[in-house]
Backbone as a chain_set.jsonl record, in Angstrom:
{"seq": "MKKENEGELKVPWIGYVAFFFAVLVFSGIFSSYDGWLRVFDFNVLNGSFGKIEGVEKVFTFRGAGGTGARDGFLFALELIPAVILALGLVNVVDGLGGLKAAQKIMSPILRPLLGIPGVAALANIANMQSTDAAAGMVKELVDLGEITDEERSVIIAYQTSASAFITNYFSSGPAVFSFMLVPIIVPILVMLLFKVIGANLLRLYFKFVLRNRLSGGAKNGNE", "coords": {"N": [[-9.747, 24.785, 43.232], [-12.929, 23.39, 43.169], [-13.717, 20.071, 43.893], [-15.624, 17.807, 41.955], [-18.256, 15.387, 42.2], [-17.422, 12.302, 40.844], [-19.247, 10.716, 39.504], [-21.231, 12.471, 38.817], [-20.308, 14.235, 36.988], [-20.571, 16.37, 34.22], [-19.777, 16.075, 30.989], [-18.847, 17.603, 28.002], [-19.073, 16.595, 24.519], [-16.802, 17.39, 23.156], [-14.919, 17.343, 25.114], [-14.302, 14.641, 25.51], [-13.124, 14.126, 23.058], [-10.888, 15.806, 23.234], [-9.526, 14.627, 25.391], [-8.945, 12.081, 24.303], [-7.283, 12.878, 22.21], [-5.151, 13.959, 23.701], [-4.224, 11.663, 24.965], [-3.196, 10.255, 22.762], [-1.111, 11.993, 22.017], [0.614, 12.041, 24.278], [1.221, 9.375, 24.752], [3.129, 8.182, 23.135], [2.579, 6.636, 20.941], [2.838, 7.319, 18.236], [5.53, 7.693, 17.914], [7.343, 6.12, 16.504], [6.618, 6.353, 13.902], [7.143, 7.292, 10.471], [5.857, 9.042, 8.819], [3.535, 11.842, 8.409], [2.049, 11.574, 10.702], [3.674, 11.663, 12.86], [3.66, 14.166, 13.937], [1.873, 14.163, 15.976], [3.122, 13.245, 18.18], [4.495, 13.713, 21.402], [7.277, 14.072, 21.985], [8.271, 14.684, 19.478], [6.964, 17.087, 18.951], [8.117, 18.55, 20.987], [10.74, 18.693, 20.146], [14.281, 19.365, 19.571], [17.461, 20.659, 20.725], [19.91, 22.412, 18.717], [22.896, 21.017, 17.138], [26.424, 21.257, 17.721], [28.716, 21.339, 15.327], [31.693, 20.32, 13.483], [33.763, 19.613, 15.095], [35.653, 17.008, 16.819], [33.737, 15.365, 18.051], [30.137, 15.337, 17.967], [28.424, 17.75, 19.566], [25.842, 18.787, 21.885], [24.264, 21.903, 22.836], [25.108, 21.965, 25.437], [27.656, 21.031, 25.502], [30.455, 19.044, 26.592], [31.505, 17.179, 29.46], [30.85, 18.881, 31.544], [30.397, 20.121, 34.924], [29.088, 20.492, 38.278], [27.238, 23.383, 39.527], [26.89, 24.985, 37.258], [26.703, 23.232, 35.052], [24.463, 21.904, 35.936], [22.579, 23.947, 35.771], [22.372, 24.307, 32.986], [21.399, 21.823, 32.323], [18.893, 21.94, 33.59], [17.812, 23.925, 32.032], [17.336, 22.568, 29.696], [15.091, 21.138, 30.385], [12.985, 22.888, 30.612], [11.491, 23.619, 28.163], [10.012, 21.231, 27.623], [8.395, 20.935, 29.911], [6.899, 23.332, 29.894], [5.579, 23.111, 27.406], [4.071, 20.765, 27.861], [2.413, 21.543, 30.019], [1.058, 23.623, 28.787], [-0.379, 22.229, 26.777], [-1.961, 20.624, 28.433], [-3.513, 22.543, 29.737], [-5.012, 23.534, 27.595], [-6.415, 21.207, 26.91], [-7.804, 20.869, 29.299], [-9.409, 23.179, 29.28], [-11.154, 22.502, 27.268], [-12.586, 20.556, 28.44], [-11.361, 18.134, 28.746], [-9.97, 17.062, 30.992], [-12.022, 16.584, 32.761], [-13.316, 14.605, 31.357], [-11.331, 12.655, 31.477], [-11.348, 12.181, 34.222], [-13.905, 11.103, 34.571], [-13.899, 8.843, 32.892], [-11.576, 7.377, 33.613], [-11.461, 7.117, 36.406], [-12.979, 4.881, 37.483], [-11.163, 2.893, 36.896], [-8.595, 3.682, 37.849], [-9.053, 4.253, 40.557], [-9.562, 1.742, 42.045], [-7.219, 0.436, 41.217], [-4.906, 2.055, 41.746], [-5.696, 3.853, 43.641], [-6.118, 6.525, 43.07], [-7.519, 9.538, 41.573], [-9.27, 9.741, 38.378], [-8.508, 12.029, 37.036], [-5.819, 12.194, 37.14], [-4.89, 10.65, 35.125], [-3.76, 11.54, 32.657], [-1.278, 12.518, 33.465], [-0.008, 10.158, 34.266], [-0.022, 8.768, 31.881], [1.566, 10.453, 30.317], [3.934, 10.021, 31.652], [4.912, 7.701, 30.564], [6.391, 8.506, 28.45], [7.707, 10.937, 28.936], [9.511, 12.133, 31.588], [9.741, 14.704, 32.696], [7.536, 16.198, 31.729], [5.421, 14.754, 32.878], [5.913, 15.118, 35.626], [5.54, 17.882, 35.821], [2.807, 18.018, 35.254], [1.704, 16.722, 37.486], [2.36, 18.528, 39.515], [0.763, 20.651, 38.665], [-1.801, 19.575, 39.075], [-1.77, 19.375, 41.838], [-1.57, 22.086, 42.553], [-4.027, 22.962, 41.621], [-5.686, 21.754, 43.362], [-6.737, 19.261, 42.83], [-5.839, 16.768, 43.6], [-4.952, 14.942, 46.583], [-2.391, 15.12, 49.187], [-1.557, 12.514, 49.805], [-2.424, 11.119, 47.531], [-0.861, 12.391, 45.622], [1.68, 11.492, 46.421], [1.442, 8.747, 45.927], [1.094, 8.754, 43.153], [3.571, 9.797, 42.39], [5.23, 7.746, 43.299], [4.433, 5.743, 41.542], [5.27, 6.898, 39.129], [8.029, 7.203, 39.421], [9.271, 4.701, 39.271], [10.67, 3.052, 36.568], [10.511, 5.334, 34.86], [9.464, 7.222, 32.019], [9.494, 4.98, 30.309], [8.74, 4.019, 27.779], [10.016, 5.703, 25.908], [12.745, 5.339, 26.681], [13.035, 2.568, 26.483], [12.543, 1.903, 23.762], [14.491, 3.4, 22.56], [16.931, 2.496, 23.511], [16.601, -0.235, 23.716], [16.565, -1.653, 21.156], [19.153, -2.596, 20.732], [19.349, -5.034, 21.975], [17.215, -6.468, 21.139], [17.429, -8.433, 19.147], [18.431, -10.77, 20.297], [16.799, -11.333, 22.451], [14.999, -13.432, 24.706], [12.348, -13.429, 25.11], [9.111, -12.169, 24.015], [8.997, -8.795, 22.668], [7.144, -7.19, 23.965], [6.96, -8.129, 26.551], [8.945, -7.153, 28.529], [7.942, -4.522, 28.776], [5.428, -4.942, 29.914], [6.272, -6.024, 32.341], [7.59, -3.819, 33.476], [5.409, -2.052, 33.757], [3.894, -3.551, 35.568], [5.525, -3.524, 37.883], [5.552, -0.811, 38.401], [2.923, -0.413, 39.213], [2.909, -2.112, 41.449], [4.805, -0.83, 43.096], [3.52, 1.637, 43.622], [1.289, 0.711, 45.028], [2.45, -0.443, 47.255], [3.22, 1.834, 48.625], [0.686, 2.856, 49.129], [-0.238, 0.925, 50.93], [1.532, 1.409, 53.012], [0.734, 3.978, 53.811], [-1.841, 3.323, 54.693], [-1.634, 1.312, 56.72], [0.606, 1.802, 58.293], [1.523, 4.589, 58.526], [-0.887, 5.938, 59.211], [-1.616, 4.562, 61.524], [0.468, 5.301, 63.197], [0.005, 8.048, 63.328], [-2.546, 8.084, 64.514], [-1.906, 6.85, 66.92], [-0.134, 8.729, 67.985], [-1.907, 10.857, 68.335], [-3.587, 9.812, 70.328], [-1.79, 9.56, 72.467], [-1.257, 12.226, 72.846], [-3.646, 13.146, 73.843], [-3.815, 12.001, 76.277]], "CA": [[-10.842, 24.302, 42.4], [-13.783, 22.49, 43.91], [-13.856, 18.762, 43.276], [-16.982, 17.374, 41.684], [-18.471, 13.96, 42.285], [-17.046, 11.748, 39.549], [-20.409, 10.171, 38.83], [-22.127, 13.544, 38.442], [-19.641, 15.131, 36.049], [-21.159, 16.552, 32.9], [-18.659, 16.275, 30.067], [-19.268, 17.796, 26.606], [-18.438, 15.644, 23.607], [-15.469, 17.88, 22.801], [-14.022, 16.945, 26.195], [-13.829, 13.282, 25.225], [-12.21, 14.242, 21.909], [-9.653, 16.414, 23.728], [-8.839, 13.617, 26.2], [-8.422, 11.075, 23.387], [-6.154, 13.506, 21.519], [-4.042, 14.063, 24.648], [-3.684, 10.31, 25.147], [-2.377, 9.968, 21.587], [0.091, 12.828, 22.027], [1.523, 11.722, 25.374], [1.467, 7.936, 24.906], [4.261, 7.731, 22.333], [2.11, 5.703, 19.911], [3.307, 7.718, 16.907], [6.957, 8.048, 17.95], [8.112, 5.332, 15.532], [6.109, 6.602, 12.544], [7.981, 8.145, 9.626], [5.022, 9.966, 8.08], [3.058, 13.074, 9.045], [1.429, 11.279, 11.997], [4.642, 11.938, 13.926], [3.386, 15.47, 14.556], [1.029, 13.927, 17.145], [3.962, 12.697, 19.249], [4.956, 14.797, 22.275], [8.712, 14.316, 21.843], [8.481, 15.349, 18.188], [6.544, 18.471, 19.156], [9.093, 19.189, 21.873], [11.925, 18.958, 19.324], [15.605, 19.221, 20.186], [18.385, 21.762, 20.489], [20.833, 22.181, 17.614], [24.195, 20.408, 17.415], [27.623, 22.029, 17.37], [29.517, 20.457, 14.487], [33.01, 20.818, 13.117], [34.751, 19.148, 16.075], [35.801, 15.559, 16.759], [32.437, 14.798, 18.392], [29.007, 16.231, 17.754], [27.931, 18.12, 20.884], [24.682, 19.653, 22.03], [24.669, 23.214, 23.347], [25.717, 21.797, 26.76], [29.045, 20.625, 25.393], [30.764, 17.76, 27.228], [32.386, 17.245, 30.625], [30.455, 19.9, 32.51], [30.163, 19.687, 36.297], [28.672, 21.499, 39.249], [26.013, 24.169, 39.383], [26.745, 25.501, 35.897], [26.16, 22.175, 34.203], [23.109, 21.666, 36.422], [21.723, 25.002, 35.229], [22.109, 24.012, 31.573], [20.513, 20.655, 32.29], [17.554, 22.431, 33.926], [17.354, 24.687, 30.877], [16.828, 21.593, 28.741], [13.8, 20.614, 30.828], [11.938, 23.921, 30.592], [10.551, 23.544, 27.031], [9.114, 20.082, 27.746], [7.415, 21.204, 30.965], [6.003, 24.403, 29.441], [4.736, 22.558, 26.344], [3.128, 19.822, 28.46], [1.411, 22.283, 30.79], [0.236, 24.345, 27.824], [-1.307, 21.277, 26.179], [-2.913, 20.202, 29.463], [-4.461, 23.637, 29.966], [-5.94, 23.55, 26.454], [-7.283, 20.036, 27.092], [-8.683, 21.165, 30.439], [-10.383, 24.169, 28.841], [-12.14, 21.836, 26.417], [-13.277, 19.539, 29.234], [-10.647, 16.865, 28.65], [-9.636, 16.514, 32.307], [-13.268, 16.037, 33.315], [-13.519, 13.333, 30.655], [-10.373, 11.712, 32.064], [-11.82, 11.841, 35.556], [-15.095, 10.261, 34.471], [-13.582, 7.565, 32.241], [-10.473, 6.641, 34.217], [-11.602, 6.901, 37.852], [-13.347, 3.497, 37.808], [-9.986, 2.027, 36.735], [-7.478, 4.116, 38.683], [-9.4, 4.211, 41.984], [-9.203, 0.448, 42.635], [-5.872, -0.011, 40.848], [-3.861, 2.857, 42.385], [-6.246, 4.714, 44.688], [-6.002, 7.921, 42.647], [-8.632, 9.913, 40.696], [-9.043, 9.648, 36.938], [-7.927, 13.261, 36.517], [-4.365, 11.99, 37.089], [-4.579, 9.709, 34.052], [-2.856, 12.123, 31.664], [0.07, 12.583, 34.045], [0.572, 8.82, 34.233], [0.207, 8.433, 30.475], [2.739, 11.229, 29.899], [5.108, 9.425, 32.287], [5.444, 6.641, 29.709], [7.249, 9.09, 27.423], [8.479, 12.097, 29.394], [9.559, 12.318, 33.038], [9.577, 16.116, 33.044], [6.15, 16.591, 31.466], [4.568, 14.106, 33.873], [6.118, 15.791, 36.913], [4.891, 19.187, 35.736], [1.362, 17.813, 35.341], [1.366, 16.407, 38.877], [2.401, 19.798, 40.254], [-0.415, 21.415, 38.265], [-2.949, 18.977, 39.76], [-1.674, 19.767, 43.254], [-1.88, 23.515, 42.645], [-5.453, 23.135, 41.377], [-6.429, 21.084, 44.417], [-7.418, 18.096, 42.268], [-5.379, 15.56, 44.274], [-4.475, 15.134, 47.949], [-0.967, 14.848, 49.375], [-1.355, 11.072, 49.706], [-2.569, 10.75, 46.12], [0.343, 12.883, 44.932], [2.788, 10.595, 46.754], [1.223, 7.481, 45.221], [1.37, 9.015, 41.734], [5.028, 9.939, 42.242], [5.802, 6.402, 43.437], [4.158, 5.065, 40.274], [6.042, 7.495, 38.042], [9.477, 7.089, 39.635], [9.703, 3.4, 38.769], [10.672, 2.94, 35.099], [9.984, 6.571, 34.29], [9.683, 7.388, 30.576], [9.974, 3.669, 29.862], [8.539, 3.824, 26.335], [11.121, 6.399, 25.222], [14.036, 4.714, 26.982], [13.061, 1.171, 26.02], [12.647, 1.801, 22.311], [15.707, 4.067, 22.087], [18.089, 1.68, 23.898], [16.286, -1.653, 23.613], [16.883, -2.353, 19.894], [20.479, -3.229, 20.776], [19.238, -6.404, 22.501], [15.998, -7.104, 20.623], [17.723, -9.573, 18.276], [18.691, -12.0, 21.053], [15.915, -11.461, 23.602], [14.361, -14.739, 24.775], [10.911, -13.22, 25.309], [8.587, -11.155, 23.103], [9.372, -7.421, 22.997], [6.141, -6.584, 24.831], [7.049, -8.652, 27.921], [9.589, -6.207, 29.447], [7.05, -3.384, 29.007], [4.429, -5.387, 30.881], [6.95, -6.163, 33.637], [7.791, -2.466, 34.005], [4.098, -1.56, 34.189], [3.515, -4.297, 36.762], [6.274, -3.054, 39.044], [5.093, 0.544, 38.694], [1.694, -0.578, 39.989], [3.275, -2.696, 42.741], [5.461, 0.209, 43.897], [2.509, 2.591, 44.07], [0.427, 0.078, 46.02], [3.22, -0.592, 48.49], [3.107, 3.108, 49.337], [-0.697, 2.916, 49.632], [-0.292, 0.084, 52.129], [2.261, 2.122, 54.065], [-0.16, 5.033, 54.305], [-3.022, 2.768, 55.337], [-1.4, 0.477, 57.892], [1.738, 2.242, 59.11], [1.514, 6.017, 58.833], [-2.114, 6.33, 59.909], [-1.558, 4.008, 62.875], [1.385, 6.162, 63.969], [-0.656, 9.325, 63.587], [-3.612, 7.876, 65.488], [-1.255, 6.578, 68.197], [0.362, 10.0, 68.499], [-3.041, 11.644, 68.785], [-4.045, 9.241, 71.593], [-0.824, 9.939, 73.498], [-1.384, 13.648, 73.101], [-4.863, 13.387, 74.604], [-3.701, 11.431, 77.636]], "C": [[-11.639, 23.265, 43.167], [-13.932, 21.176, 43.162], [-15.324, 18.425, 43.069], [-17.061, 15.862, 41.848], [-18.258, 13.352, 40.905], [-18.241, 11.198, 38.778], [-21.363, 11.238, 38.317], [-21.522, 14.508, 37.43], [-20.382, 15.173, 34.716], [-20.054, 16.943, 31.939], [-19.192, 16.483, 28.662], [-18.518, 16.839, 25.693], [-17.036, 16.077, 23.229], [-14.45, 17.528, 23.873], [-13.456, 15.558, 25.972], [-12.851, 13.288, 24.056], [-10.862, 14.784, 22.374], [-8.85, 15.409, 24.549], [-8.21, 12.553, 25.312], [-7.206, 11.617, 22.639], [-4.933, 13.579, 22.437], [-3.401, 12.704, 24.891], [-2.776, 9.944, 23.978], [-1.053, 10.725, 21.625], [1.094, 12.356, 23.068], [1.904, 10.247, 25.475], [2.681, 7.436, 24.137], [3.878, 6.772, 21.218], [2.714, 6.021, 18.544], [4.802, 8.031, 16.858], [7.778, 7.316, 16.898], [7.645, 5.527, 14.095], [7.058, 7.525, 11.775], [7.168, 9.21, 8.894], [4.569, 11.151, 8.911], [2.416, 12.828, 10.402], [2.379, 11.537, 13.166], [4.394, 13.281, 14.611], [2.489, 15.326, 15.781], [1.812, 13.302, 18.295], [4.55, 13.833, 20.078], [6.435, 15.103, 22.075], [9.043, 14.992, 20.512], [8.092, 16.815, 18.297], [7.551, 19.234, 20.007], [10.383, 19.52, 21.13], [13.225, 18.74, 20.063], [16.438, 20.461, 19.898], [19.333, 21.407, 19.349], [22.149, 21.581, 18.071], [25.32, 21.355, 17.003], [28.554, 21.095, 16.606], [30.883, 21.078, 14.194], [34.084, 20.464, 14.12], [34.774, 17.631, 16.012], [34.484, 14.847, 17.078], [31.355, 15.822, 18.077], [28.367, 16.5, 19.107], [26.596, 18.837, 20.792], [25.181, 20.984, 22.585], [25.313, 23.104, 24.731], [27.194, 21.452, 26.675], [29.256, 19.266, 26.032], [31.663, 18.005, 28.428], [32.031, 18.299, 31.643], [30.2, 19.317, 33.891], [29.569, 20.827, 37.105], [27.402, 22.238, 38.888], [25.811, 24.659, 37.96], [26.172, 24.445, 34.957], [24.731, 21.842, 34.626], [22.135, 22.694, 35.884], [21.378, 24.721, 33.777], [21.214, 22.797, 31.42], [19.071, 21.07, 32.591], [16.956, 23.205, 32.76], [16.771, 23.763, 29.808], [15.415, 21.133, 29.091], [12.66, 21.604, 30.632], [11.0, 23.8, 29.4], [9.552, 22.399, 27.163], [8.018, 20.355, 28.767], [6.408, 22.254, 30.505], [5.061, 23.893, 28.353], [3.673, 21.635, 26.926], [2.024, 20.559, 29.212], [0.501, 23.093, 29.87], [-0.8, 23.436, 27.182], [-2.385, 20.856, 27.181], [-3.944, 21.296, 29.727], [-5.465, 23.767, 28.823], [-6.937, 22.394, 26.585], [-8.281, 20.271, 28.221], [-9.769, 22.157, 30.041], [-11.477, 23.58, 27.968], [-12.92, 20.75, 27.162], [-12.592, 18.189, 29.235], [-10.303, 16.24, 29.992], [-10.878, 15.959, 32.998], [-13.582, 14.694, 32.651], [-12.581, 12.269, 31.216], [-10.838, 11.24, 33.426], [-12.988, 10.863, 35.498], [-14.757, 8.881, 33.908], [-12.61, 6.732, 33.065], [-10.625, 6.372, 35.709], [-12.028, 5.483, 38.205], [-12.189, 2.514, 37.67], [-8.907, 2.388, 37.742], [-7.786, 4.072, 40.173], [-9.061, 2.855, 42.601], [-7.761, 0.028, 42.366], [-4.783, 0.711, 41.62], [-4.381, 3.742, 43.512], [-6.15, 6.188, 44.36], [-7.162, 8.259, 41.707], [-8.257, 9.835, 39.223], [-8.388, 10.874, 36.344], [-6.4, 13.156, 36.416], [-3.939, 11.096, 35.931], [-3.577, 10.277, 33.056], [-1.422, 12.201, 32.178], [0.747, 11.221, 33.979], [0.818, 8.347, 32.804], [1.446, 9.167, 29.955], [4.018, 10.644, 30.467], [5.7, 8.295, 31.459], [6.476, 7.188, 28.735], [8.151, 10.202, 27.94], [8.385, 12.252, 30.914], [9.189, 13.743, 33.415], [8.136, 16.573, 32.854], [5.212, 16.016, 32.518], [4.684, 14.781, 35.232], [5.444, 17.157, 36.93], [3.375, 19.068, 35.847], [0.914, 17.516, 36.772], [1.363, 17.676, 39.716], [1.17, 20.643, 39.941], [-1.665, 20.893, 38.971], [-2.965, 19.335, 41.242], [-2.081, 21.226, 43.419], [-3.373, 23.787, 42.458], [-6.32, 22.485, 42.449], [-7.179, 19.85, 43.943], [-7.01, 16.797, 42.954], [-4.863, 15.912, 45.667], [-2.981, 14.846, 48.027], [-0.666, 13.353, 49.248], [-1.444, 10.612, 48.253], [-1.366, 11.203, 45.314], [1.515, 11.936, 45.175], [2.666, 9.267, 46.028], [1.528, 7.648, 43.737], [2.874, 9.111, 41.499], [5.714, 8.589, 42.367], [5.608, 5.608, 42.149], [5.086, 5.589, 39.179], [7.551, 7.293, 38.189], [10.02, 5.769, 39.101], [9.57, 3.352, 37.256], [10.062, 4.166, 34.44], [10.383, 6.709, 32.826], [10.129, 6.084, 29.926], [9.761, 3.421, 28.374], [9.688, 4.451, 25.556], [12.44, 5.675, 25.426], [14.136, 3.3, 26.404], [13.269, 1.087, 24.515], [13.816, 2.594, 21.737], [16.95, 3.242, 22.397], [17.86, 0.19, 23.666], [16.652, -2.342, 22.316], [18.239, -3.037, 19.871], [20.405, -4.676, 21.242], [18.019, -7.145, 21.959], [16.306, -8.394, 19.863], [17.984, -10.862, 19.043], [17.901, -12.081, 22.363], [15.189, -12.8, 23.552], [12.852, -14.644, 24.977], [10.412, -12.203, 24.272], [8.899, -9.743, 23.59], [8.411, -6.791, 23.996], [6.306, -7.0, 26.292], [7.768, -7.694, 28.876], [8.722, -4.988, 29.754], [5.995, -3.748, 30.045], [5.029, -5.552, 32.272], [7.166, -4.796, 34.279], [6.483, -1.874, 34.517], [3.663, -2.24, 35.483], [4.224, -3.754, 37.999], [5.97, -1.596, 39.382], [3.836, 0.485, 39.572], [2.004, -1.132, 41.373], [3.897, -1.638, 43.644], [4.468, 1.213, 44.448], [1.636, 1.993, 45.168], [1.151, -0.238, 47.317], [3.157, 0.693, 49.312], [1.692, 3.29, 49.884], [-0.836, 2.11, 50.918], [0.423, 0.743, 53.295], [1.387, 3.22, 54.669], [-1.291, 4.449, 55.153], [-2.717, 2.093, 56.667], [-0.274, 0.965, 58.811], [1.595, 3.702, 59.508], [0.274, 6.416, 59.621], [-2.151, 5.778, 61.325], [-0.649, 4.837, 63.77], [0.717, 7.476, 64.325], [-1.764, 9.177, 64.624], [-3.041, 7.576, 66.86], [-0.705, 7.835, 68.819], [-0.749, 10.874, 69.02], [-3.567, 11.152, 70.122], [-3.115, 9.63, 72.737], [-0.921, 11.404, 73.861], [-2.603, 13.973, 73.932], [-4.786, 12.867, 76.03], [-3.05, 12.425, 78.596]], "O": [[-11.061, 22.352, 43.756], [-14.231, 21.152, 41.968], [-16.164, 18.727, 43.916], [-16.076, 15.148, 41.662], [-18.83, 13.815, 39.918], [-18.25, 11.209, 37.547], [-22.214, 10.952, 37.474], [-22.159, 15.493, 37.056], [-20.765, 14.141, 34.166], [-19.465, 18.017, 32.06], [-19.923, 15.629, 28.159], [-17.454, 16.333, 26.05], [-16.167, 15.235, 23.002], [-13.257, 17.424, 23.589], [-12.273, 15.318, 26.213], [-11.868, 12.547, 24.059], [-9.814, 14.286, 21.961], [-7.627, 15.343, 24.421], [-7.066, 12.159, 25.537], [-6.218, 10.906, 22.453], [-3.814, 13.297, 22.009], [-2.18, 12.6, 25.01], [-1.7, 9.383, 24.183], [-0.002, 10.169, 21.305], [2.289, 12.274, 22.786], [2.826, 9.904, 26.216], [3.211, 6.371, 24.453], [4.752, 6.155, 20.609], [3.06, 5.116, 17.784], [5.287, 8.574, 15.866], [8.801, 7.83, 16.445], [8.207, 4.937, 13.173], [7.687, 8.414, 12.349], [7.736, 10.183, 8.399], [5.127, 11.438, 9.969], [2.25, 13.766, 11.181], [1.951, 11.619, 14.317], [4.858, 13.511, 15.727], [2.354, 16.275, 16.553], [1.216, 12.873, 19.283], [5.049, 14.811, 19.521], [6.815, 16.272, 22.001], [9.986, 15.779, 20.43], [8.802, 17.688, 17.798], [7.806, 20.416, 19.776], [11.046, 20.509, 21.443], [13.272, 18.02, 21.06], [16.164, 21.212, 18.962], [19.535, 20.23, 19.05], [22.481, 21.629, 19.256], [25.184, 22.141, 16.066], [29.116, 20.165, 17.184], [31.179, 22.202, 14.601], [35.207, 20.956, 14.018], [34.018, 17.025, 15.253], [34.152, 13.842, 16.449], [31.626, 17.015, 17.94], [27.826, 15.588, 19.731], [26.258, 19.42, 19.761], [26.382, 21.169, 22.781], [25.991, 24.034, 25.167], [27.914, 21.565, 27.668], [28.357, 18.425, 26.024], [32.483, 18.923, 28.422], [32.835, 18.59, 32.529], [29.83, 18.15, 34.016], [29.552, 21.977, 36.667], [26.604, 21.79, 38.065], [24.674, 24.743, 37.496], [25.272, 24.725, 34.166], [23.885, 21.535, 33.785], [20.991, 22.363, 35.572], [20.226, 24.876, 33.371], [20.379, 22.734, 30.518], [18.139, 20.611, 31.931], [15.749, 23.154, 32.523], [15.831, 24.13, 29.103], [14.633, 20.781, 28.207], [11.502, 21.206, 30.5], [9.787, 23.872, 29.597], [8.373, 22.569, 26.852], [6.851, 20.047, 28.527], [5.204, 22.091, 30.701], [3.871, 24.206, 28.372], [2.507, 21.705, 26.536], [0.844, 20.241, 29.063], [-0.691, 23.234, 30.141], [-1.965, 23.814, 27.051], [-3.561, 20.744, 26.835], [-5.123, 21.001, 29.921], [-6.635, 24.075, 29.053], [-8.14, 22.574, 26.397], [-9.455, 19.917, 28.11], [-10.927, 21.993, 30.424], [-12.595, 24.093, 27.931], [-13.801, 20.106, 26.593], [-13.175, 17.199, 29.677], [-10.338, 15.017, 30.128], [-10.795, 14.977, 33.735], [-14.056, 13.765, 33.305], [-12.981, 11.121, 31.409], [-10.741, 10.057, 33.754], [-13.054, 9.913, 36.278], [-15.268, 7.869, 34.388], [-12.79, 5.522, 33.205], [-9.969, 5.471, 36.231], [-11.485, 4.916, 39.154], [-12.22, 1.429, 38.251], [-8.361, 1.512, 38.414], [-6.878, 3.874, 40.98], [-8.334, 2.812, 43.594], [-7.148, -0.655, 43.186], [-3.84, 0.082, 42.1], [-3.591, 4.321, 44.259], [-6.104, 7.022, 45.265], [-7.735, 7.354, 41.1], [-7.079, 9.86, 38.866], [-7.779, 10.798, 35.278], [-5.765, 13.929, 35.699], [-2.752, 10.813, 35.773], [-2.645, 9.583, 32.651], [-0.47, 11.98, 31.429], [1.935, 11.131, 33.672], [1.766, 7.604, 32.55], [2.27, 8.588, 29.246], [5.076, 10.751, 29.846], [6.872, 7.96, 31.628], [7.331, 6.45, 28.246], [9.254, 10.387, 27.426], [7.302, 12.477, 31.455], [8.412, 13.963, 34.344], [7.578, 17.255, 33.713], [4.313, 16.706, 32.997], [3.682, 14.993, 35.914], [4.847, 17.547, 37.933], [2.728, 19.916, 36.462], [-0.129, 17.998, 37.215], [0.467, 17.88, 40.535], [0.6, 21.274, 40.83], [-2.499, 21.682, 39.417], [-4.022, 19.567, 41.829], [-2.847, 21.562, 44.322], [-3.923, 24.714, 43.052], [-7.541, 22.643, 42.449], [-8.149, 19.432, 44.575], [-7.753, 15.817, 42.899], [-4.399, 17.027, 45.908], [-2.377, 14.386, 47.058], [0.345, 12.964, 48.663], [-0.63, 9.807, 47.801], [-0.902, 10.489, 44.426], [2.258, 11.613, 44.248], [3.664, 8.717, 45.564], [2.153, 6.779, 43.13], [3.39, 8.57, 40.521], [6.665, 8.304, 41.639], [6.506, 4.887, 41.716], [5.624, 4.809, 38.393], [8.268, 7.222, 37.191], [11.114, 5.731, 38.538], [8.488, 3.584, 36.716], [9.202, 4.05, 33.567], [11.498, 6.358, 32.44], [11.034, 6.079, 29.091], [10.531, 2.681, 27.764], [10.263, 3.828, 24.664], [13.171, 5.422, 24.469], [15.185, 2.892, 25.904], [14.08, 0.291, 24.042], [14.109, 2.477, 20.547], [17.919, 3.275, 21.638], [18.81, -0.561, 23.446], [17.022, -3.516, 22.344], [18.458, -3.957, 19.083], [21.299, -5.468, 20.94], [17.809, -8.315, 22.279], [15.53, -9.348, 19.927], [17.781, -11.948, 18.498], [18.286, -12.81, 23.278], [14.805, -13.256, 22.476], [12.16, -15.662, 25.01], [11.213, -11.456, 23.712], [9.049, -9.519, 24.791], [8.818, -5.945, 24.793], [5.837, -6.294, 27.185], [7.244, -7.437, 29.959], [8.759, -4.472, 30.871], [5.703, -2.962, 30.946], [4.375, -5.254, 33.272], [6.953, -4.628, 35.48], [6.45, -1.266, 35.586], [3.129, -1.593, 36.384], [3.599, -3.548, 39.039], [6.116, -1.189, 40.534], [3.705, 1.231, 40.542], [1.431, -0.68, 42.364], [3.558, -1.552, 44.824], [4.558, 1.603, 45.612], [1.281, 2.679, 46.126], [0.524, -0.294, 48.375], [3.055, 0.651, 50.538], [1.516, 3.819, 50.981], [-1.47, 2.554, 51.875], [-0.026, 0.648, 54.437], [1.313, 3.368, 55.889], [-1.653, 5.001, 56.191], [-3.451, 2.275, 57.638], [-0.215, 0.577, 59.978], [1.549, 4.021, 60.696], [0.376, 7.157, 60.599], [-2.656, 6.436, 62.235], [-0.945, 5.055, 64.945], [0.83, 7.967, 65.448], [-1.917, 10.024, 65.505], [-3.613, 7.992, 67.868], [-0.786, 8.015, 70.034], [-0.58, 11.563, 70.026], [-3.953, 11.957, 70.969], [-3.565, 9.983, 73.828], [-0.705, 11.793, 75.009], [-2.609, 14.969, 74.656], [-5.589, 13.243, 76.884], [-2.874, 12.119, 79.775]]}, "num_chains": 1, "name": "protein.A"}
């Protein structure tokens, strides 16, 4: 897919609506709601496998104590629905112009902050809630030629640190909320900060280390 100049992109109004809808779905905003608004949460849409009851513990279809390639296969099987659902939603959003809207709106923020195009915004937003969905989106962007290898590496560095932190924090964090010495929002801000720092450390490596090595190797090859 040919990249367009971000300033020259023409985005229909439905594209902005689609992008806003995708942000709501992947951000986890409605994950704690008890009403019908929960249907706009990605993890709710993704659902869960049934439980096997009637034994001492309640197991998922994977059982307990599995090892090796067989358990790895069942674990991979768990990831498939999330990835397929995420890619399906992204393709619908893209068809409505949502990715172009993301590129136009988010590039002025993501370019200076992380050195990546705005089209990667949904992948990074999805990373707050789902590791698998975010990884699938990055692969889709690579396949479409929307991001370079360096940009992909920076995005992965950002996503690897505190991946799915909204889901993990609010599922495990309540156990310590009662005696935390800081407001609940502070750990989230710290995680976001270190995600940005990690991505920018890789940017610096590309800029000052890897490129110098490559240029030095090219000079030696010409001598």
